[in-house]
C-alpha positions as CSV (number, residue, x, y, z in Angstrom):
1,M,12.1,30.6,-31.7
2,S,12.8,28.0,-28.9
3,T,14.3,29.4,-25.4
4,T,18.0,27.9,-24.9
5,V,19.0,27.2,-21.0
6,E,21.4,30.2,-21.3
7,E,19.0,32.8,-22.6
8,V,16.6,31.6,-19.3
9,K,16.8,34.8,-16.6
10,Q,18.2,33.1,-13.1
11,Q,18.1,34.1,-10.1
12,K,20.2,32.8,-6.7
13,A,18.6,30.6,-4.2
14,L,19.7,27.9,-1.7
15,G,19.3,24.9,-0.4
16,W,20.7,22.0,0.8
17,A,21.3,19.0,-1.7
18,A,22.7,15.5,-2.0
19,T,25.8,15.0,-4.5
20,D,25.9,10.9,-4.5
21,H,24.1,7.9,-3.4
22,S,25.3,8.5,0.1
23,G,21.9,10.9,0.5
24,T,24.2,13.2,2.7
25,L,22.6,16.4,2.5
26,S,24.7,19.9,2.5
27,P,24.2,23.4,1.6
28,F,24.2,24.2,-2.1
29,N,24.0,27.6,-4.3
30,F,22.0,27.1,-7.2
31,S,19.5,28.9,-9.5
32,R,15.6,29.1,-10.1
33,R,14.2,31.1,-13.3
34,E,13.1,34.8,-13.0
35,N,9.6,34.9,-12.4
36,G,7.5,34.8,-15.7
37,D,4.1,36.1,-16.7
38,E,2.3,32.6,-15.5
39,D,4.5,32.2,-12.6
40,V,4.2,32.5,-8.8
41,T,7.5,32.7,-6.8
42,L,7.2,31.7,-3.4
43,K,9.2,32.4,-0.3
44,I,9.2,29.2,1.4
45,L,8.5,28.6,4.9
46,Y,8.0,25.0,5.3
47,C,8.7,21.8,3.7
48,G,7.8,18.4,4.4
49,V,9.8,15.3,4.6
50,C,8.4,12.5,2.3
51,H,10.2,9.0,2.5
52,S,10.3,8.9,-1.1
53,D,12.9,11.8,-0.7
54,L,14.8,9.6,1.0
55,H,14.8,6.9,-2.1
56,V,15.8,9.6,-4.4
57,L,18.3,10.7,-2.3
58,K,20.1,7.3,-2.3
59,N,19.4,6.6,-6.0
60,E,17.2,3.3,-4.4
61,W,14.9,3.6,-7.2
62,G,17.5,3.9,-9.9
63,F,16.8,7.0,-11.7
64,T,18.1,10.0,-9.1
65,S,20.0,12.5,-11.2
66,Y,22.7,14.4,-8.8
67,P,22.7,17.2,-7.3
68,V,19.4,16.5,-6.0
69,V,17.2,19.0,-3.9
70,P,14.7,16.8,-2.0
71,G,11.2,18.1,-1.1
72,H,7.5,18.4,-2.3
73,E,5.5,19.4,0.3
74,I,5.8,23.0,0.5
75,V,4.2,25.8,1.8
76,G,5.0,29.7,1.9
77,V,4.0,33.0,0.9
78,A,3.5,34.3,-2.6
79,T,6.2,36.9,-3.2
80,K,5.7,37.6,-6.7
81,V,3.2,37.0,-9.5
82,G,3.1,37.1,-13.3
83,K,1.1,39.5,-15.4
84,N,-1.3,36.6,-16.7
85,V,-1.7,35.3,-13.0
86,T,-5.2,35.8,-12.0
87,K,-5.8,32.9,-9.0
88,F,-3.2,34.5,-6.7
89,K,-1.6,37.7,-5.5
90,V,1.3,38.9,-3.5
91,G,1.1,38.0,0.1
92,D,-1.2,34.8,0.1
93,R,-0.3,31.6,1.8
94,V,0.3,28.9,-1.2
95,G,1.4,25.4,-1.7
96,V,3.3,23.3,-4.1
97,G,2.8,19.9,-4.2
98,V,4.5,17.0,-6.3
99,L,4.5,18.0,-9.7
100,V,5.3,21.8,-10.9
101,G,4.6,20.7,-14.7
102,S,2.6,18.5,-17.3
103,C,1.9,19.0,-21.4
104,K,-1.3,20.5,-20.5
105,T,-3.0,19.1,-23.3
106,C,-3.3,15.3,-23.3
107,E,-6.1,13.4,-22.4
108,C,-5.2,13.1,-18.6
109,C,-4.4,16.7,-18.3
110,Q,-7.7,17.5,-19.8
111,Q,-9.2,15.7,-17.1
112,D,-7.5,17.5,-14.5
113,L,-5.5,14.8,-13.9
114,E,-2.0,16.2,-14.5
115,N,-0.5,13.8,-12.1
116,Y,-0.8,10.8,-14.8
117,C,0.5,13.1,-17.7
118,P,3.3,11.2,-19.6
119,Q,5.0,14.4,-19.7
120,I,4.8,15.1,-16.1
121,I,7.3,17.4,-14.6
122,F,8.1,16.6,-10.9
123,T,8.9,19.2,-8.5
124,F,12.9,17.7,-8.0
125,N,14.7,15.3,-9.8
126,S,13.8,16.1,-13.4
127,Y,13.9,18.5,-15.7
128,N,12.1,21.3,-17.9
129,P,11.1,21.4,-21.6
130,D,14.2,24.1,-21.9
131,G,16.6,21.9,-20.1
132,T,17.0,23.4,-17.2
133,K,16.7,21.1,-13.6
134,N,14.2,21.0,-11.1
135,Y,14.7,21.1,-7.3
136,G,12.7,20.9,-4.5
137,G,11.5,22.5,-1.4
138,Y,14.8,22.3,0.9
139,S,15.6,25.5,-0.3
140,D,14.8,29.3,-0.1
141,M,12.2,30.0,-2.8
142,I,10.7,28.2,-6.1
143,V,8.9,29.6,-9.1
144,V,6.1,27.6,-10.6
145,D,3.4,27.6,-13.0
146,Q,0.2,29.1,-11.9
147,R,-1.5,25.9,-12.7
148,Y,0.3,23.9,-10.0
149,V,0.1,26.4,-7.5
150,L,-2.3,25.4,-4.5
151,S,-4.5,28.1,-2.5
152,F,-3.5,26.9,1.2
153,P,-6.7,27.6,3.6
154,D,-6.8,30.0,6.5
155,K,-7.6,27.0,8.6
156,L,-4.8,24.9,7.9
157,P,-1.7,25.4,9.8
158,L,1.1,26.0,7.5
159,D,3.7,23.4,9.3
160,A,1.5,20.7,9.7
161,G,-0.7,21.1,6.8
162,A,2.5,20.7,4.7
163,P,2.0,17.0,4.2
164,L,-0.9,17.1,3.1
165,L,0.7,18.4,-0.2
166,C,1.7,14.4,-0.8
167,A,0.7,12.5,1.9
168,G,-2.7,13.7,2.4
169,I,-3.5,13.7,-1.2
170,T,-2.2,10.3,-1.9
171,V,-4.3,8.8,0.5
172,Y,-7.4,11.1,-0.3
173,S,-7.2,10.6,-4.1
174,S,-7.2,6.6,-3.7
175,M,-10.1,6.8,-1.0
176,K,-12.2,9.1,-3.5
177,Y,-11.4,7.1,-6.9
178,Y,-11.4,3.1,-5.3
179,G,-15.1,4.3,-3.2
180,M,-13.6,4.1,0.4
181,T,-15.8,7.4,1.4
182,E,-19.1,5.1,2.2
183,T,-20.6,5.9,6.0
184,G,-20.1,2.8,8.0
185,K,-18.0,0.9,5.8
186,H,-14.9,-0.5,7.3
187,L,-11.3,0.7,6.3
188,G,-8.3,-1.0,6.9
189,V,-5.1,1.1,7.3
190,A,-1.8,-0.8,6.8
191,G,0.9,0.9,8.2
192,L,0.5,3.8,10.5
193,G,3.4,6.3,9.2
194,G,3.2,9.7,7.6
195,L,0.4,8.1,5.2
196,G,-1.2,5.8,7.1
197,H,-2.3,8.7,10.3
198,V,-3.4,11.0,7.6
199,A,-5.2,8.4,6.1
200,V,-7.0,7.5,9.7
201,K,-8.0,10.9,10.3
202,I,-9.7,11.1,6.5
203,A,-11.3,7.9,6.6
204,K,-12.8,8.8,10.3
205,A,-14.0,12.5,8.3
206,F,-15.8,10.3,5.6
207,G,-17.1,8.4,8.2
208,L,-16.0,4.9,8.1
209,K,-15.0,2.4,10.6
210,V,-11.0,2.2,10.4
211,T,-9.1,-0.5,11.9
212,V,-5.4,0.3,12.0
213,I,-3.1,-2.7,10.7
214,S,0.7,-2.4,12.3
215,S,3.7,-4.5,12.8
216,S,4.3,-2.4,15.9
217,P,2.2,-3.1,19.1
218,Q,3.3,-0.1,20.8
219,K,1.1,2.2,18.7
220,E,-2.0,0.6,19.5
221,S,-2.9,3.5,22.1
222,E,-2.0,6.0,19.8
223,A,-3.9,4.9,16.9
224,I,-7.1,4.2,19.1
225,N,-7.2,7.0,21.8
226,R,-5.6,10.0,19.7
227,L,-6.0,9.5,16.1
228,G,-9.7,8.0,16.4
229,A,-9.3,4.4,15.0
230,D,-11.9,2.0,16.0
231,S,-9.5,-1.3,16.3
232,F,-6.0,-2.0,15.8
233,L,-4.3,-5.4,14.3
234,V,-1.0,-6.6,14.8
235,S,0.0,-7.8,11.6
236,S,3.0,-10.0,12.9
237,D,0.6,-11.9,15.5
238,P,-1.3,-14.7,14.2
239,A,-3.8,-15.1,16.7
240,K,-4.8,-11.3,16.1
241,M,-4.9,-11.3,12.4
242,K,-7.0,-14.4,12.3
243,S,-9.8,-12.6,14.0
244,G,-10.2,-10.1,11.5
245,I,-10.3,-12.5,8.3
246,G,-13.2,-11.1,6.1
247,S,-13.9,-8.3,8.0
248,M,-13.0,-5.2,6.0
249,D,-14.6,-3.8,3.0
250,Y,-11.2,-1.7,1.8
251,I,-7.7,-1.8,3.0
252,I,-5.6,1.2,1.8
253,D,-1.6,0.0,2.0
254,T,0.6,2.7,3.0
255,V,3.4,0.4,4.0
256,S,6.7,1.8,1.7
257,A,8.8,-1.5,2.7
258,A,8.9,-4.7,1.0
259,H,5.8,-6.8,3.1
260,P,3.3,-9.7,2.5
261,L,0.2,-9.1,0.7
262,L,-1.6,-12.2,1.6
263,P,-2.4,-11.6,5.3
264,L,-4.1,-8.4,4.0
265,L,-6.1,-9.7,1.4
266,S,-7.1,-12.5,4.0
267,L,-8.5,-9.8,5.7
268,L,-11.1,-8.3,3.0
269,K,-14.7,-9.5,2.6
270,V,-15.5,-10.9,-0.9
271,N,-15.8,-7.7,-3.3
272,G,-13.1,-5.9,-1.2
273,K,-10.1,-3.4,-2.4
274,L,-6.8,-3.6,-1.1
275,V,-5.2,-0.3,-2.6
276,T,-1.3,0.2,-2.2
277,V,0.0,3.8,-2.1
278,G,3.3,3.3,-0.4
279,L,6.3,2.9,-2.8
280,P,8.6,-0.4,-1.5
281,N,11.7,0.0,-3.9
282,K,11.3,-4.0,-4.2
283,P,8.5,-5.7,-5.9
284,L,5.6,-7.4,-3.8
285,E,4.3,-10.8,-4.5
286,L,0.8,-10.9,-5.5
287,P,-1.5,-14.0,-4.7
288,V,-3.7,-14.8,-7.4
289,L,-6.2,-17.9,-6.0
290,P,-7.5,-14.9,-3.0
291,L,-8.2,-12.7,-5.5
292,N,-10.4,-15.0,-7.8
293,F,-12.2,-16.9,-4.7
294,G,-13.5,-13.6,-3.2
295,R,-13.5,-11.2,-6.5
296,K,-11.2,-8.8,-4.5
297,L,-9.4,-5.9,-6.2
298,V,-5.9,-5.1,-5.8
299,G,-5.3,-1.9,-7.6
300,G,-3.0,1.4,-7.0
301,S,-3.0,5.0,-7.1
302,D,-0.8,7.8,-7.0
303,V,-1.4,11.9,-5.9
304,G,-4.1,13.7,-7.5
305,G,-4.2,16.3,-10.0
306,M,-4.2,20.2,-9.0
307,K,-7.9,20.3,-8.6
308,E,-8.6,17.2,-6.3
309,T,-5.5,18.4,-4.4
310,Q,-7.4,21.9,-3.8
311,E,-10.3,19.7,-3.0
312,M,-8.3,17.7,-0.3
313,L,-7.0,20.9,1.2
314,D,-10.2,22.5,1.2
315,F,-11.8,19.3,2.6
316,C,-9.1,19.0,5.7
317,A,-9.3,22.5,6.5
318,K,-13.1,21.9,6.9
319,H,-12.5,19.0,9.4
320,N,-9.4,20.5,11.0
321,I,-7.2,17.6,9.7
322,A,-3.6,17.9,9.6
323,A,-0.4,15.7,9.5
324,D,1.1,15.1,13.2
325,I,4.9,16.5,12.7
326,E,8.1,17.0,14.5
327,L,9.4,20.3,13.1
328,I,13.2,20.4,12.9
329,R,15.9,23.0,11.3
330,I,17.5,22.2,8.2
331,N,20.8,21.6,9.7
332,E,19.1,18.2,11.3
333,I,18.0,17.1,7.9
334,N,20.7,14.5,8.1
335,T,19.9,12.7,11.4
336,A,16.3,13.2,10.2
337,M,16.6,11.2,7.6
338,E,18.3,8.7,9.5
339,R,15.8,8.0,12.1
340,L,13.2,8.1,8.6
341,A,14.9,4.8,7.6
342,K,14.3,3.3,10.5
343,S,10.6,4.3,11.3
344,D,11.2,6.6,14.1
345,V,9.2,9.7,13.3
346,R,5.6,10.9,14.7
347,Y,4.7,10.6,11.7
348,R,6.3,13.6,9.6
349,F,9.1,15.4,10.0
350,V,8.8,19.0,8.7
351,I,11.7,21.5,7.7
352,D,11.1,25.1,9.2
353,V,12.7,26.3,6.0
354,A,12.5,30.1,6.8
355,N,14.0,30.2,10.4
356,S,16.6,27.8,9.6
357,L,18.0,28.7,5.7
358,S,20.1,31.5,5.1
359,Q,22.1,32.6,2.6
């Protein structure tokens, strides 16, 4: 017999939600399910602020279901575990990323690619099979099936490590799948924001030569001197871009706004790969001739499955990789969103949930 929404046992939770396309967030009381046999309950300590949160808040992708509590870069401590949970115990450092459910039986799920499951259940702005709505990490607690909970390594800082659960796995998964891991190869990183700055760090850990491609000349010193990039190209300077023509084996494009692809394609060598991981809210124009004449590839990539996400966290812990963050209180979130819309953050906002959200 199926369980109805009314039969699901509930517990009180507090978060910050938007109720319309203005995207303005305010305190919001709601319910989570009680911890089940397969579940882990987290006390949320920190939650990263992803650009996709902003897109959803303002319904820029056209499928927001209000009210919406954003947040899918969640780090916390396990406070309850179900009787069938084997990987976690109370007190463990744990994380939850972009997804909290999938069918578990399709080809993608069987290959540890739950993130590509046709029945994926996102951490927020989605619904469970029983009809209950999912709310994200801008909240005090969350209950998640153990399959979609991650062990958070002791060597990773909880606050600066939180963005790895989306930004980190997005760039790591694309680099692994498209072979951007060969020592000595030349990688271009387009955009030096939340994803781009993590991509530079991961690429250097793989032993790649890295060039940052940015429209902001003022980021050059930071890209090279602090993040470890080898060189820097200003995308708005034709002379600078011309100097890089045909020099790169790969480019990972992290830009989340509409932008031309032709200048990036020109930077690639023959057989080069341009992989887009940013999520612009408008279609990009793809010129075909440069692909044909250079046997170049344009691809895309999403976050990784659970196995690969754990692999990424362990890799980042081994190489001391974390995000560069600005830690904020929950009541500063609307100002942070305004700044994020202007790309005014170095490089990821993280909400100090435990110390600023209270009943």
